[in-house]
Steps between C-alpha positions, in 0.01 A plus 500: 500500500508343837173412668504582872403211714156548646532505881206410724474652850408811698654833481618689805208743467243222486649338818497838681133548406409155630689563822320834539155339458594225748624757752181709467280181562708408805457851636131479455451152655727510804306765701171314422644176622621644828160670553330160455736343756391771750134434422545123549678558828214719620231259391692207660523698830134588492404137447736399788339759733161354406615144573645603840177686577314168433731328742441762765124447470547128513708534814240735649217255431699209650649668814273811547788745499699697247852372438835646441715373210697285745171346628408409143835336457496318837150357446580394145281745313812638320845353430796667664625637166161649405501806722584754230365577157672332204675840426633500865261771631416455867140453613346552830174396664318776683328452844172480303632212284563699189800407288684787359840582339738639756610795291163557323363854514217555755172452329147544623368144522149585624332435167267208530548451871199698610711751699387858487679810607200733510 
């Protein structure tokens, strides 16, 4: 009677099960990662808008006028390459000195300013 040589290794079924599990894990994690990148971009842009708002206030204190983005660059309050959010969204400075995203939806910003409609 011949003894069969014992072979070590994985069968095709075992390999397919492992590939299936890995595929499922990838399908679960990829959407979450992309969602986190969007959140990071939004938070980075919000922080940038706050920083530019601070520069607008510093300019106003120094020169008694509200600046444009170009004024901030010309006077050294911002670098020339710092006129958009890190995710490339454009920002604008209103006539009242408020920094906003160019394509942001219109929001009521009267909260906390003491303005009253009635």
